[in-house]
N, C-alpha and C positions, 0 to 999 in steps of 0.2 A: 325404528330409526337408530342409527349407531351414535352412541354418546362419545364425544371427543373433547379435547382440552379447550380448543378455541377455533374459531372460523373467521376469516377475513373476506369480506365481500367488497368488490371494487368495480368501478366503471371499466377500467382497462387492466389487463395483465400482460406484462412484457417479460417472458421467461428467459430470454437470451438463447436458450435452446428450445426448438430449432431456430436457426438464424433468422432474424428480422420478423419473428412471429409476434403478432399482437392479437389478444383475445378480448372481446368486449363483454361486459357483464359476467365476469368470472369470479370464482371463489377459491381460496386456498384453505384446506383443512389441515390443522396442526394437532399432532398428538405426541406427547412425550418429546417435544422439541424437534420433531421430524415432520416433513411435509408428507402427510398421509394420502392426500388426494388433491387434484386440481381439476375443476370441472365447472360447467356453466352454473350460474347462480340458481337458476330455476330447478336444475337437477339436484343441486347441493341441498337446498332447503327441504327437499323431499327425502333425502338419504341420510343426512347428518343433523345432529342436534348438539348444542353446546351452551353452557351457562354464560360463556364469554363469546360474544359475537361483535365484530367491528364492521361498520357500514361506511364506505367511502364513495359517495356518489360522484365526486369530481376528481378522484385520484387514480393514479396508475400505481400498480404494484410491480416492483422489479427486484432482482437480487441486490443485496447490499454491495456497495463499492468495496473493492480490495485495493488498498493503498500499498503497492508492492515495493515501495522504497521510502523509508522515512527515518528520521532521527528524532523520535517523539519528544524526548526530554529537552531538546534544543528549542522547544517552544518558549522556554524561559529566556532565550536569547533573541527572540523576535525583534528585529530592528536595531540591534546594538551596533551593527557595522554594515551599513548598506552602501551600495554604489561603489564597490571595490572588487577588483579581479580576484579570482579564486585563491591563488597561492598567497597573495598579500592578505586577503580576508582570513585565511587559515592561520598563517604564521604570525601575523602582527596582532590579530584580535581574538579569533576564536580559540586557538590552542592556548594562548596565555590566560584567557578567561577560564577555560576548562581546568587548567593547572591549579588555579586559585579556588575555584568554586565547586567543581564536580565532586559529589560524594553520593552515598546511597539516597539521602533525603532529597537532594537536588533531582536525581533521576526519577525517584518515585513521584515527587510532586510535579515535576515537569511533564512526566508521562500522563499523570492524571489530567493536567491542563489540556494536553494534546488529545487524549481520549474524549474529553468533554466536547472539544471542537469537532473531532472526527465523527462522533455519534450524531451531533447536531447537523452534520453535513452528509449523513447517509453512509458513512464508512462503517462496515461491520467487521472487517479484518484489516490488520496492518502488519507489515513486515518491517521489523525494526533493526537498527544497527547503532549500538551505542554502548558506552561503559556502564557497569553495574546492570547487566541484563537481568539479574535476579530482581532488582527493584522494578524494572519495566514489566517483568512477568507477574510480579505481585500486584502491580496496579491493574493489569489486564484481568487477572484472576478476580480481583475484588469488584471490578466494574462490570464484568460479564462480556466484554468485547472479545472477539477472536483475535489471536495474535500469533505471529511467527517471530520468535525472539531470537535475535542474532547473537551468536556466541562470538563476541568480538575477539579478533586477533590482530595485533599490531606489534611492530618491533620496539616501539617506544614504551618505557615504563609509565604507568599512570596510577591513580589512586585505586584502580581496580586490580591491577596486576603488575608485577615488577619486570617480567620477561616473558618470552614466548611460551616456555614450559608452564608458567603459572596461568597464562591466558587459556591454554588448552586444558589444563587440569580443572580450572574453575568452570570452563565451558562444558566439559564432560560431566561434571557433577550436576550442573543445571539441566543438561539433557536427561540424565537419569531421573531427576526430580519430576520433570514434566512429560516424560515419554508417553505416559498413558492418560494425560489430561484431556478432557473432552473438548476444550477450545484453545489450548495453548500448545504450539509445536515449536521446534527449534531449527535453526540453520547455522552452519559455520559462517562467520562474517569477517573474513580478512578485509581490512579497510580498503586497500588498493595495492596494485603491484609495486608502487614506489615506496610503500611503507611496510611491506612484509617480505622477508627473505625467501630465497628458494627453499631453504631447509624447512621453514615453517609451512610454506605453501604445500610442499610435498607431503609433510606429515598430516596436515589437515585434509588433504585430498584423500589419503588412504583411510583416515578416520571417517570422512563423509561417505565414502563407498561402503565401508563396513557397517555404518549405522543407517545408511540409506536416507540421509537428510541432505537438503540443498546446500550449495555454497553461494553466498550472497556477497558481491564485490563491486566496488566502483571500478570502471574500466573504460579506457579511451575517453576520458571526460574532457580533456583540453589538448590543444596542440602542444603546449609546454610539456605535458606529461609524456607525449610521444617523443619529443626531442630529447628530453632528459633520459628516457629509457634507452634510446638509441645510443646516447653518449655513454651510459653506464653499462649496458649489456650487449649492445650491438644488435638488439632485436626490438621490434615493436611489441608492446605488452601482450597482445593477443597471441602472437607467435610464441612468446615465452611461456604463457599459460598452456599452450598446446604441448610444448616440450615437457612441461612438468606434469602433464596428464590431467589438467583441470578442465579442459573443454569437454563438455558432455551435456546431456539433457538435464542434468542436475545443477548446472551453473546458471545463476541469475546475475546477468551482467548489466550493470546500471550505467546509464548515460549514453555511451557509445556514439559520441558526436564526431569522432575522427576515424573514418573507415575508408580503406582503399578497396578497389574492385575485387582483388583476390580474397580479401577478408570476408566479403559477403558469402563467397563459396565455402570458406572455412567454417563460418558460423553455421551455415546450412548443413554441412557435412556432419557436424557434431550435435546438431539440434539444440544449440544454446538458446536460452531464454533472454530476451532483451527487455529492460525496463526503461521506458521513455519518461523523462522528467522535463517537459518543455519549458515550464515557467522558471524553474530554478536555472536551467541551462541559459535561458535568455537573460535573466537578471544578472548572472555572474559573467555573461559574455563568453560562455564556454563553447558555443557553437550549436549546431542543429543535428539531432539524430535523423539519419536519412530513412525515415519511416517508409516512404514509397518503395524504395529499393528492397528494404527488409521484408515488406509485405509481398513483393514479387517473388522472394525466395521462400515464402510460406513459413517464415519463422514466427514463433510465438512471441508476440509483443504485448507487454503489460504496461500499466501506467502507475507512476508514483509521484508524490508531491515533492519529495526530498524533505529536509527539515524546514521548520518555520523560520529559521535564522537566515535562510537563503531563498525563500519563495515569495512572500512571507506568510502564507497560510497553508492549511491542510485541507483545502477545498477540492475534493476529487471531482465534483461536477464541473467546477470551473476548469480544472486541469484537463478533463477529457474534451471540453469545448475548445480550449486552446490547442490541444493536440490535433483535433479534427481540422480546424482552420489553418493551422501552421502547415500541416501536410499538404493541403491544397495549394497554399501560397508557394511553398518551396518547389513543388512539382509542376506548377502552372497547370494543374489539372483539377477541376472542381469535382471530379468523380472519385478522386483518391480519398480513402478513409471516410466512407459514408457513415451516417449516424449509427447504424447497427454495428458497424465495425468498431467505432469509438466506444460504444457501450460495452461491447464484448471485451475490449482491451482493458476496461476499467473494472471488469467483473470476472468472467470465466477464465480469461487468459492469465490474470493474476493468480487465480486458484491453481491453474495448471503449472505455472512457474514454481509455486510453492509445494506442489505435490499434494494438494488437498482438493482437487477438482471432483473427487468422488464424494466430498463432504459438502462443498459450498461452491458458489460462483454462478449458479443458475437456479431457477425455480423448477424443480423436478421431483417427482415422487421418490421418496427414500432419502433425499438430501436434507441437511439441516435447514430449519426454518430461519434462514438469515435473509430478512425481507425488509424493504423500505417502501413507504407510501409517500408519493409526491403529489401535491395538490396542483392540478392543472386548471383549476377554476379561477386562478388569480388574473387580474387585469393584464399582467405581463405575459401571460400565455394564452390569451384569447385572440381569435377563435382557434379551436383545436381542429385542424384538418388531419394531422398525422401525429399522434401522441409521442412516438419515438423521436421524430425530428424536433418536436416542441421541447422535449426534455433536453436533448443535446444542444440545441441552438438558442433556446429562449429562456429556459427555467433557471432559477437561482436556488442556492442551497437552503435559503430561508423557506422555500416551498416544501421541503421535506418535513413532514409533520410527525411521522411515526417510524420507529426502527425496532426490529426484533432480531436478536441473535440467539440461535438455538431455541427459538420459540419464546424467549424471554423478552418482555416489552421494555426496552431500555430507553426509548424516547417515546413519550406518549403525549400527543397534541403539543409538541415542541417543548415538553418538560422532561428533563432527565430524571430517571427513576432510581438510579443507583449512585448518583454523584450529587454531592452538595455543591451547587454552582457558586454560592457565595464563599464557601470555604476555599474552593479552588482559586477564585479570584484573589482572596486575601493572601493565599500562599504565593501567588504570582507577584503580588505587590511587595511582599517581604523579600523575594529573590531579586526583584528589581533594584532594591537598595544595595544588596550584596554585589550583584554583577556590575551595576553602574559604577561602583567604586574601583572595579578591577579593569575597566575598559577605558583607555585614554584615546580620544579622537583628536 
C-alpha cells in the first residue's frame, strides 16, 4: 500500500469538472498539498494508507469557493452606512471614514476578520482590492488562505500612496515579493474608470501584459457612472477601456449591471471575465448584471461578495444561491443558471478569471487540495435527492464543517486552526470605537 499524507472519505464528491458530475462513496488522496488521486472508497482503502484519515458519512466534498471580488478589510465597516445609494455611500460615509481610519493595522486586522468569516463559509481563495495590500497579503500568508492581492491604483492620494507613480511603484514591489509564493498571487487593481486617469490605465495595462497578471476593476456598476463617463469623455466606460487596450482575457470586470446590446458582443470578442456581485448590487440599488445574456455569449462569469460594508456578509454559498435565483427571475426562465452552473461560477470560473485554474477551482488530480466538506445530514437539507441541488438551494454556510487549503486543514469541525477567533473579535470591537467616532449619520 502507498503511504500518503492524508485521505478524505465522503458520501458524495462533487468535483465541478466534468460538469454536473457527482460521485458517491468516493475518496480524495492528498500528498504534499496536492490531490494525488480521486477514486471509489473501496478501491482507495486497498491502495492507500495514511495516519490521517477523515470519514464523512453525510458530507459532500467540493472545491473551495473562490470569492472573485471583495474588499476584505472593509469587514470592519460592516453596517456603518446602510440603505444609501452608492455614490452617497462612498462620498459621505466610506471615503471620509477611510481617510481618518485606514492604516496598515486597520487592513491587517480587518482582513483577518474577513478571512475568519470566509474560511467558516467555505471560501478558500479571495480576490482583494484595497489600500495597504501588503497588510492583506501578510494576513493571508499567516492564516494559510489562498489570495489574489490587488495592487490598488487610484488617482486620489491615500495613506498608502500619494500619487499614481507611488501606487504603481509599491504595487510592483509587492508583486516581486510574492511572485513565487505558493498561495498568494497579485493583480493590478485600478479602482474604476472614473477614479483612474487614461495615463495610469495605459501604464498599468502595459505592466500587466509584461508581468502576465490580471487587471481587476469595477466597471459599469451604476447608471450614474455611465452618464458621468459620457459627460466627461464622450464614451461609455467599456468603450474607453477598449480604446486604451484594457479589454482582454486578463481583465476581471466587476458588477457590469449596465450593458447595451453591442457591448455583449464587445465583451465576447475580447474574452473579458465578468464578476457578478448580486447581493451588493441589490443592496446599493445599482442594478442587475444580465447573467442570462452573458451566459448566451459563453463569457466566463465568476461570483464575488463585494465588501462586507455593502453586502453585508462574505457568504459565498448565500451569494451563489442568490445569483441562481435572480438569474431565473430576471429572465423569466427557470432553466437559466442551473445548480451546476452556479457552483461552477463560484469555483472554477473564479479560478479562470484569476489565471489560477491550473492550481485550484475544481477537484482534479494534480491540483492543490483546496477542499470543503459540507454536512448534508442536517434537518435543513433532508431528504437528499440530489446533493448538488441541495447545496445550491437548501444548505447554509453553517453546514460547512471542514476546509483545506493546499492540504492544510484550516477549519476542522467548525474550529479555525490558524486564527484566534477571540482575538479577531476583540480587534473588531476596538475598531468599532474608532470608526464609530468618524461616521456621522
